[in-house]
Backbone as CSV, one residue per row, in Angstrom:
resi,resn,N_x,N_y,N_z,CA_x,CA_y,CA_z,C_x,C_y,C_z
1,MET,-7.748,-20.361,28.868,-7.800,-20.962,27.545,-9.159,-21.579,27.279
2,LYS,-9.838,-22.093,28.305,-11.152,-22.692,28.128,-12.112,-21.689,27.526
3,ARG,-12.015,-20.416,27.957,-12.892,-19.373,27.410,-12.703,-19.248,25.905
4,ILE,-11.457,-19.357,25.437,-11.160,-19.254,24.016,-11.801,-20.393,23.247
5,LEU,-11.708,-21.624,23.767,-12.243,-22.778,23.062,-13.755,-22.688,22.924
6,VAL,-14.415,-22.271,23.982,-15.872,-22.123,23.913,-16.244,-21.047,22.906
7,SER,-15.524,-19.936,22.946,-15.810,-18.847,22.028,-15.604,-19.273,20.587
8,ALA,-14.584,-20.099,20.346,-14.297,-20.534,18.991,-15.438,-21.344,18.413
9,LEU,-16.029,-22.220,19.235,-17.152,-23.022,18.770,-18.344,-22.144,18.424
10,THR,-18.627,-21.175,19.279,-19.750,-20.290,19.024,-19.476,-19.401,17.823
11,LEU,-18.223,-18.968,17.675,-17.858,-18.144,16.536,-18.107,-18.881,15.232
12,ALA,-17.783,-20.158,15.178,-18.003,-20.932,13.965,-19.474,-20.943,13.589
13,ALA,-20.346,-21.061,14.590,-21.786,-21.037,14.328,-22.217,-19.667,13.819
14,LEU,-21.652,-18.619,14.387,-22.018,-17.275,13.956,-21.573,-17.004,12.532
15,VAL,-20.391,-17.458,12.176,-19.878,-17.218,10.837,-20.731,-17.917,9.795
16,SER,-21.232,-19.094,10.115,-22.018,-19.857,9.149,-23.439,-19.342,9.028
17,ALA,-23.921,-18.592,10.031,-25.292,-18.095,9.988,-25.387,-16.836,9.150
18,PRO,-26.459,-16.658,8.367,-26.599,-15.450,7.554,-26.814,-14.225,8.415
19,ALA,-26.251,-13.085,7.980,-26.396,-11.838,8.721,-27.861,-11.422,8.741
20,GLY,-28.313,-10.938,9.877,-29.671,-10.430,9.985,-30.734,-11.499,10.084
21,ALA,-30.339,-12.742,10.322,-31.324,-13.820,10.404,-32.253,-13.611,11.581
22,GLN,-33.505,-13.955,11.426,-34.512,-13.750,12.457,-34.963,-15.088,13.029
23,THR,-35.844,-15.044,14.017,-36.339,-16.258,14.665,-37.034,-17.161,13.646
24,GLN,-36.698,-18.468,13.683,-37.265,-19.423,12.743,-37.912,-20.574,13.505
25,GLU,-38.881,-21.250,12.842,-39.517,-22.446,13.401,-39.096,-23.635,12.547
26,SER,-38.600,-24.690,13.147,-38.204,-25.878,12.394,-38.543,-27.101,13.219
27,ALA,-39.459,-27.953,12.693,-39.878,-29.194,13.367,-40.317,-28.918,14.796
28,GLY,-41.004,-27.810,14.985,-41.533,-27.481,16.297,-40.506,-26.925,17.254
29,ILE,-39.258,-26.765,16.814,-38.196,-26.242,17.682,-37.912,-24.800,17.292
30,GLN,-37.916,-23.888,18.254,-37.669,-22.481,17.987,-36.163,-22.198,18.069
31,ILE,-35.618,-21.621,17.010,-34.195,-21.297,16.943,-34.049,-19.783,16.975
32,ASN,-33.415,-19.255,17.989,-33.232,-17.812,18.115,-31.917,-17.378,17.482
33,GLN,-32.013,-16.652,16.385,-30.830,-16.116,15.731,-30.569,-14.710,16.245
34,LYS,-29.306,-14.370,16.441,-28.961,-13.068,16.973,-29.150,-11.984,15.918
35,THR,-29.486,-10.780,16.372,-29.513,-9.631,15.469,-28.078,-9.248,15.144
36,ASP,-27.912,-8.388,14.124,-26.566,-7.956,13.744,-25.856,-7.266,14.906
37,ALA,-26.573,-6.427,15.644,-25.956,-5.715,16.766,-25.489,-6.702,17.825
38,GLU,-26.280,-7.723,18.095,-25.904,-8.724,19.092,-24.722,-9.555,18.605
39,ARG,-24.736,-9.872,17.317,-23.633,-10.652,16.753,-22.322,-9.873,16.839
40,ILE,-22.394,-8.584,16.530,-21.197,-7.744,16.597,-20.680,-7.648,18.025
41,GLU,-21.585,-7.448,18.964,-21.187,-7.352,20.369,-20.493,-8.638,20.820
42,PHE,-21.060,-9.763,20.421,-20.453,-11.028,20.805,-19.096,-11.221,20.136
43,LEU,-19.018,-10.908,18.837,-17.766,-11.074,18.115,-16.665,-10.172,18.669
44,LEU,-17.046,-9.002,19.162,-16.067,-8.116,19.792,-15.465,-8.776,21.028
45,SER,-16.317,-9.410,21.830,-15.799,-10.082,23.035,-14.920,-11.258,22.654
46,VAL,-15.278,-11.964,21.578,-14.464,-13.082,21.095,-13.105,-12.570,20.619
47,ALA,-13.130,-11.481,19.826,-11.885,-10.911,19.308,-10.978,-10.447,20.440
48,ASP,-11.560,-9.802,21.431,-10.776,-9.346,22.583,-10.129,-10.523,23.314
49,ALA,-10.892,-11.594,23.469,-10.377,-12.771,24.171,-9.226,-13.399,23.391
50,TYR,-9.381,-13.525,22.085,-8.313,-14.077,21.261,-7.069,-13.195,21.329
51,PHE,-7.279,-11.878,21.249,-6.144,-10.961,21.265,-5.403,-11.050,22.596
52,ALA,-6.143,-11.139,23.684,-5.522,-11.247,25.003,-4.666,-12.498,25.116
53,GLU,-5.063,-13.556,24.415,-4.310,-14.815,24.431,-3.257,-14.854,23.322
54,LYS,-3.109,-13.733,22.592,-2.159,-13.612,21.482,-2.459,-14.606,20.360
55,GLU,-3.742,-14.927,20.227,-4.205,-15.752,19.107,-4.617,-14.781,17.989
56,TYR,-3.617,-14.190,17.345,-3.879,-13.057,16.453,-4.647,-13.444,15.192
57,GLU,-4.356,-14.604,14.632,-5.069,-15.027,13.421,-6.564,-15.180,13.711
58,SER,-6.889,-15.739,14.869,-8.300,-15.911,15.238,-8.952,-14.572,15.538
59,ALA,-8.191,-13.657,16.154,-8.718,-12.317,16.404,-9.026,-11.621,15.093
60,VAL,-8.138,-11.764,14.118,-8.370,-11.186,12.787,-9.665,-11.723,12.193
61,SER,-9.882,-13.031,12.292,-11.099,-13.638,11.732,-12.351,-13.038,12.358
62,ALA,-12.313,-12.831,13.667,-13.481,-12.268,14.355,-13.740,-10.832,13.911
63,TYR,-12.682,-10.027,13.845,-12.859,-8.640,13.420,-13.308,-8.550,11.963
64,GLU,-12.759,-9.407,11.118,-13.173,-9.390,9.710,-14.632,-9.790,9.561
65,ARG,-15.094,-10.698,10.412,-16.520,-11.078,10.370,-17.390,-9.888,10.757
66,ILE,-16.931,-9.108,11.751,-17.681,-7.901,12.132,-17.781,-6.951,10.950
67,LEU,-16.680,-6.778,10.227,-16.665,-5.844,9.107,-17.462,-6.372,7.910
68,GLU,-17.673,-7.671,7.857,-18.594,-8.207,6.851,-20.024,-7.810,7.188
69,ILE,-20.341,-7.822,8.474,-21.680,-7.433,8.920,-21.871,-5.926,8.790
70,ASP,-20.857,-5.168,9.229,-20.924,-3.706,9.173,-19.564,-3.163,8.730
71,PRO,-19.394,-2.906,7.418,-18.096,-2.451,6.901,-17.613,-1.138,7.512
72,ASN,-18.504,-0.361,8.089,-18.131,0.931,8.660,-18.022,0.899,10.184
73,HIS,-17.971,-0.291,10.765,-17.889,-0.390,12.216,-16.574,0.230,12.684
74,GLN,-16.677,1.392,13.327,-15.512,2.209,13.614,-14.504,1.515,14.532
75,GLN,-14.987,0.946,15.599,-14.075,0.313,16.558,-13.265,-0.799,15.902
76,SER,-13.917,-1.618,15.107,-13.232,-2.735,14.462,-12.226,-2.246,13.424
77,ARG,-12.589,-1.214,12.680,-11.662,-0.659,11.684,-10.405,-0.139,12.357
78,TYR,-10.569,0.486,13.510,-9.414,1.014,14.235,-8.530,-0.107,14.777
79,VAL,-9.154,-1.073,15.426,-8.387,-2.081,16.147,-7.756,-3.105,15.216
80,ILE,-8.447,-3.468,14.150,-7.957,-4.556,13.312,-6.639,-4.197,12.636
81,GLY,-6.379,-2.902,12.420,-5.103,-2.508,11.846,-3.947,-2.945,12.730
82,HIS,-4.099,-2.747,14.029,-3.073,-3.174,14.989,-2.981,-4.694,15.032
83,VAL,-4.122,-5.356,14.962,-4.124,-6.825,15.014,-3.469,-7.398,13.760
84,TYR,-3.717,-6.780,12.602,-3.042,-7.210,11.373,-1.526,-7.174,11.536
85,ILE,-1.023,-6.107,12.176,0.430,-5.996,12.386,0.921,-7.141,13.249
86,GLU,0.216,-7.412,14.347,0.624,-8.499,15.245,0.561,-9.855,14.543
87,ALA,-0.408,-9.998,13.636,-0.562,-11.258,12.895,0.375,-11.328,11.691
88,LYS,1.159,-10.261,11.475,2.113,-10.157,10.364,1.413,-10.180,9.009
89,GLN,0.177,-9.711,8.988,-0.538,-9.537,7.727,-0.327,-8.087,7.279
90,TYR,0.890,-7.825,6.836,1.339,-6.456,6.652,0.638,-5.715,5.523
91,GLN,0.369,-6.401,4.421,-0.301,-5.718,3.313,-1.694,-5.256,3.699
92,LYS,-2.410,-6.118,4.426,-3.742,-5.737,4.895,-3.649,-4.559,5.861
93,ALA,-2.659,-4.596,6.745,-2.483,-3.510,7.712,-2.178,-2.198,7.006
94,GLU,-1.283,-2.244,6.036,-0.906,-1.025,5.312,-2.113,-0.424,4.587
95,LYS,-2.876,-1.270,3.907,-4.037,-0.778,3.156,-5.057,-0.135,4.083
96,LEU,-5.394,-0.832,5.159,-6.427,-0.321,6.070,-5.964,0.944,6.772
97,LEU,-4.752,0.939,7.321,-4.275,2.097,8.066,-4.088,3.307,7.154
98,SER,-3.654,3.080,5.922,-3.511,4.190,4.972,-4.863,4.830,4.686
99,GLU,-5.883,4.005,4.541,-7.238,4.521,4.309,-7.722,5.317,5.521
100,LEU,-7.463,4.795,6.718,-7.905,5.478,7.931,-7.172,6.802,8.129
101,VAL,-5.876,6.825,7.842,-5.105,8.071,7.965,-5.645,9.120,7.005
102,GLU,-6.028,8.681,5.823,-6.602,9.619,4.852,-7.962,10.121,5.318
103,ASP,-8.761,9.245,5.905,-10.094,9.634,6.382,-10.031,10.497,7.638
104,PHE,-9.030,10.230,8.494,-8.929,10.937,9.778,-7.510,11.474,9.966
105,PRO,-7.135,12.493,9.209,-5.747,12.985,9.218,-5.299,13.588,10.535
106,GLU,-6.232,13.938,11.422,-5.851,14.536,12.700,-5.742,13.508,13.829
107,ASP,-5.948,12.255,13.502,-5.844,11.205,14.514,-4.395,10.728,14.570
108,PHE,-3.648,11.193,15.564,-2.225,10.871,15.639,-1.980,9.388,15.893
109,LYS,-2.926,8.712,16.540,-2.738,7.286,16.841,-2.709,6.461,15.563
110,LEU,-3.515,6.826,14.593,-3.510,6.114,13.318,-2.178,6.304,12.602
111,LYS,-1.692,7.533,12.605,-0.401,7.799,11.970,0.714,7.062,12.699
112,ASN,0.630,7.012,14.008,1.632,6.292,14.786,1.604,4.801,14.472
113,ASN,0.405,4.230,14.354,0.300,2.798,14.051,0.868,2.479,12.670
114,LEU,0.577,3.347,11.689,1.114,3.126,10.346,2.632,3.296,10.355
115,ALA,3.122,4.273,11.112,4.567,4.464,11.232,5.222,3.238,11.864
116,TRP,4.588,2.683,12.894,5.123,1.492,13.554,5.181,0.321,12.586
117,LEU,4.158,0.196,11.748,4.157,-0.859,10.733,5.370,-0.707,9.817
118,TYR,5.582,0.499,9.300,6.696,0.723,8.383,8.049,0.518,9.067
119,ALA,8.110,0.800,10.360,9.378,0.673,11.087,9.698,-0.763,11.481
120,THR,8.689,-1.600,11.661,8.922,-2.922,12.253,8.533,-4.105,11.376
121,ALA,7.891,-3.875,10.244,7.445,-4.992,9.400,8.624,-5.878,9.021
122,GLU,8.467,-7.172,9.180,9.520,-8.109,8.819,9.618,-8.292,7.313
123,ASP,8.553,-7.942,6.609,8.543,-8.039,5.150,9.263,-6.817,4.571
124,PRO,10.401,-7.000,3.886,11.134,-5.857,3.337,10.348,-5.094,2.282
125,ALA,9.341,-5.728,1.694,8.520,-5.037,0.707,7.616,-3.991,1.354
126,VAL,7.392,-4.126,2.666,6.523,-3.193,3.395,7.344,-2.238,4.252
127,ARG,8.420,-2.738,4.847,9.214,-1.892,5.754,9.772,-0.686,5.002
128,ASP,9.611,0.478,5.609,10.109,1.717,5.003,10.397,2.698,6.141
129,GLY,11.649,2.750,6.575,12.018,3.585,7.695,11.778,5.064,7.472
130,HIS,11.964,5.527,6.254,11.788,6.954,5.975,10.310,7.355,6.040
131,LYS,9.440,6.488,5.546,8.003,6.747,5.701,7.633,6.735,7.181
132,ALA,8.242,5.822,7.930,7.959,5.730,9.359,8.363,7.014,10.071
133,ILE,9.526,7.561,9.732,9.976,8.807,10.353,9.000,9.937,10.053
134,ALA,8.606,10.067,8.795,7.702,11.157,8.403,6.372,11.066,9.135
135,LEU,5.801,9.872,9.209,4.507,9.692,9.870,4.622,9.893,11.380
136,ALA,5.693,9.397,11.979,5.884,9.571,13.421,6.054,11.051,13.762
137,GLN,6.750,11.777,12.922,6.916,13.213,13.160,5.592,13.952,13.021
138,GLU,4.761,13.524,12.072,3.431,14.124,11.927,2.586,13.837,13.170
139,ALA,2.659,12.600,13.657,1.914,12.236,14.869,2.419,13.034,16.062
140,MET,3.730,13.203,16.155,4.327,13.935,17.266,3.912,15.401,17.238
141,ALA,3.752,15.965,16.030,3.332,17.360,15.919,1.918,17.552,16.467
142,ILE,1.096,16.498,16.375,-0.277,16.567,16.887,-0.296,16.367,18.398
143,ASP,0.485,15.388,18.880,0.545,15.133,20.327,1.990,14.812,20.723
144,PRO,2.760,15.837,21.093,4.172,15.624,21.458,4.370,14.966,22.819
145,TYR,3.294,14.749,23.565,3.411,14.192,24.907,2.958,12.740,24.990
146,ASP,2.796,12.110,23.844,2.427,10.694,23.844,3.694,9.852,23.712
147,HIS,3.967,9.022,24.705,5.226,8.272,24.693,5.295,7.217,23.597
148,HIS,4.132,6.715,23.157,4.130,5.729,22.077,4.757,6.316,20.814
149,VAL,4.450,7.572,20.531,4.952,8.217,19.329,6.475,8.329,19.378
150,TRP,7.018,8.677,20.552,8.470,8.801,20.675,9.145,7.442,20.529
151,SER,8.506,6.392,21.014,9.036,5.051,20.837,9.064,4.671,19.358
152,THR,7.981,5.005,18.651,7.913,4.721,17.215,8.974,5.504,16.457
153,LEU,9.132,6.781,16.801,10.138,7.609,16.132,11.536,7.035,16.363
154,ALA,11.808,6.591,17.592,13.109,5.984,17.890,13.343,4.746,17.035
155,GLU,12.316,3.914,16.903,12.454,2.695,16.098,12.671,3.035,14.632
156,ALA,12.006,4.076,14.145,12.158,4.503,12.754,13.580,5.001,12.498
157,TYR,14.113,5.786,13.435,15.495,6.235,13.298,16.451,5.038,13.337
158,TYR,16.149,4.090,14.200,17.016,2.918,14.350,17.123,2.127,13.043
159,VAL,15.978,1.867,12.406,16.002,1.036,11.199,16.617,1.763,10.009
160,THR,16.743,3.091,10.110,17.410,3.833,9.040,18.873,4.117,9.389
161,GLY,19.362,3.540,10.487,20.758,3.677,10.847,21.124,4.988,11.509
162,GLN,20.120,5.744,11.941,20.381,7.019,12.617,20.367,6.774,14.125
163,TYR,21.442,6.162,14.624,21.436,5.630,15.969,21.470,6.706,17.057
164,GLU,22.162,7.793,16.803,22.174,8.867,17.804,20.771,9.437,17.981
165,LYS,20.096,9.712,16.861,18.730,10.229,16.941,17.802,9.207,17.592
166,ALA,18.026,7.934,17.290,17.202,6.877,17.879,17.356,6.867,19.394
167,TYR,18.609,6.956,19.858,18.855,6.924,21.297,18.281,8.161,21.985
168,ARG,18.440,9.309,21.370,17.914,10.536,21.972,16.379,10.504,22.012
169,ALA,15.762,9.954,20.961,14.296,9.864,20.930,13.785,8.904,22.000
170,ILE,14.459,7.755,22.172,13.952,6.773,23.121,14.190,7.210,24.562
171,THR,15.281,7.940,24.820,15.486,8.448,26.182,14.488,9.567,26.494
172,HIS,14.146,10.349,25.457,13.106,11.363,25.674,11.762,10.683,25.909
173,MET,11.528,9.562,25.228,10.302,8.791,25.462,10.181,8.408,26.930
174,ALA,11.297,7.977,27.531,11.270,7.573,28.938,10.862,8.736,29.829
175,SER,11.355,9.914,29.501,10.995,11.106,30.272,9.518,11.445,30.109
176,VAL,9.040,11.370,28.862,7.628,11.664,28.588,6.731,10.648,29.278
177,ALA,7.101,9.376,29.221,6.287,8.327,29.841,6.221,8.510,31.349
178,THR,7.341,8.928,31.943,7.372,9.144,33.389,6.480,10.310,33.789
179,THR,6.474,11.357,32.965,5.735,12.578,33.301,4.275,12.507,32.886
180,HIS,4.025,11.980,31.690,2.673,12.044,31.126,2.019,10.678,30.912
181,GLY,2.777,9.600,31.016,2.224,8.280,30.715,1.239,7.815,31.769
182,GLN,0.205,7.153,31.308,-0.800,6.586,32.206,-1.048,5.135,31.822
183,GLY,-1.144,4.294,32.823,-1.462,2.895,32.569,-0.369,2.128,31.852
184,VAL,0.894,2.533,32.028,1.990,1.804,31.402,2.201,0.487,32.148
185,THR,2.127,-0.619,31.429,2.248,-1.934,32.042,3.715,-2.331,32.215
186,GLN,3.934,-3.340,33.050,5.296,-3.840,33.233,5.842,-4.404,31.931
187,GLU,4.988,-5.028,31.140,5.413,-5.560,29.848,5.915,-4.442,28.941
188,GLN,5.207,-3.300,28.951,5.633,-2.162,28.149,6.950,-1.587,28.668
189,VAL,7.075,-1.497,29.994,8.323,-0.996,30.595,9.499,-1.865,30.154
190,ASP,9.335,-3.183,30.202,10.398,-4.095,29.791,10.761,-3.893,28.317
191,ALA,9.727,-3.718,27.484,9.967,-3.517,26.051,10.697,-2.198,25.800
192,TYR,10.284,-1.147,26.518,10.943,0.147,26.363,12.395,0.087,26.824
193,ASN,12.651,-0.584,27.944,14.018,-0.707,28.439,14.903,-1.455,27.450
194,GLU,14.351,-2.470,26.832,15.112,-3.203,25.810,15.380,-2.310,24.601
195,GLN,14.402,-1.483,24.241,14.586,-0.556,23.128,15.685,0.460,23.453
196,ILE,15.701,0.941,24.687,16.750,1.876,25.119,18.118,1.210,25.016
197,ARG,18.233,-0.015,25.514,19.514,-0.726,25.457,19.953,-0.969,24.015
198,LYS,18.997,-1.331,23.178,19.315,-1.611,21.779,19.849,-0.373,21.071
199,CYS,19.176,0.756,21.281,19.597,1.999,20.631,20.952,2.473,21.144
200,LYS,21.172,2.315,22.459,22.452,2.741,23.026,23.598,1.872,22.521
201,ARG,23.380,0.564,22.442,24.415,-0.327,21.910,24.786,0.057,20.488
202,ALA,23.763,0.329,19.689,24.011,0.673,18.289,24.774,1.982,18.172
203,TRP,24.405,2.970,18.983,25.091,4.259,18.914,26.523,4.142,19.434
204,ASP,26.709,3.409,20.532,28.052,3.213,21.081,28.958,2.520,20.063
205,THR,28.404,1.519,19.386,29.178,0.800,18.371,29.531,1.719,17.215
206,GLN,28.566,2.521,16.806,28.817,3.459,15.704,29.915,4.458,16.068
207,LYS,29.869,4.977,17.295,30.889,5.933,17.730,32.264,5.278,17.785
208,MET,32.303,4.030,18.218,33.573,3.330,18.309,34.165,3.104,16.917
209,ILE,33.312,2.711,15.978,33.778,2.465,14.612,34.261,3.753,13.966
210,GLU,33.526,4.829,14.203,33.860,6.112,13.587,34.926,6.875,14.353
211,GLY,35.286,6.391,15.559,36.289,7.067,16.368,35.790,8.366,16.953
212,THR,34.461,8.454,17.179,33.871,9.664,17.727,34.053,9.686,19.234
213,ASP,34.429,10.852,19.797,34.553,10.937,21.259,33.186,11.151,21.867
214,ASP,33.149,11.295,23.180,31.888,11.419,23.908,31.396,12.849,24.012
215,GLU,32.045,13.780,23.319,31.636,15.168,23.448,30.225,15.397,22.924
216,SER,29.826,14.572,21.906,28.493,14.752,21.309,27.384,14.412,22.280
217,GLU,27.716,13.668,23.363,26.688,13.280,24.327,26.423,14.377,25.347
218,LYS,27.362,15.358,25.408,27.242,16.361,26.455,26.316,17.475,26.043
């Protein structure tokens, strides 16, 4: 946490300084102002540190400052969409990710992120399960072996009440992650297992209410 506090103080100084400021002389004291490239590099490290500590609002501020310096900074444009979702700034996330999907239609990760937003947004004005399904399927068509996409598709089916499809998608995700997944963390494993349990409970309940036998599972 100490790293975050130090970074926050320096970030405040960077935000107040004009972009592109050069070395100045004042009362015989030399003040070294960072170049734009140096400022961006530093702000990236600050944003990463905030994100790691789940300080999403502060991470957003750092990334937005980078985009003020360089509106076309590719890394920040990509990452801030995900950070907006975590910070629950859904309208900003939708606008940015929609623009990126239009600019880079073959990037399945962008489509997956936008699909995840539509599937999980707590704001009912943004949540749209059917849009999430369509985007997740488009992402899956580009890369059918990415487990994130199958997780997103399962969540999209879940929020639209298609519990059998949700359960089948999430169990297939587990198979894909086992075969093709790399660098899956324990935190992700726990989240996926909870998603599997959630989808199975919903499908089991639906079958019980509808009086469906277990033949459909075979």
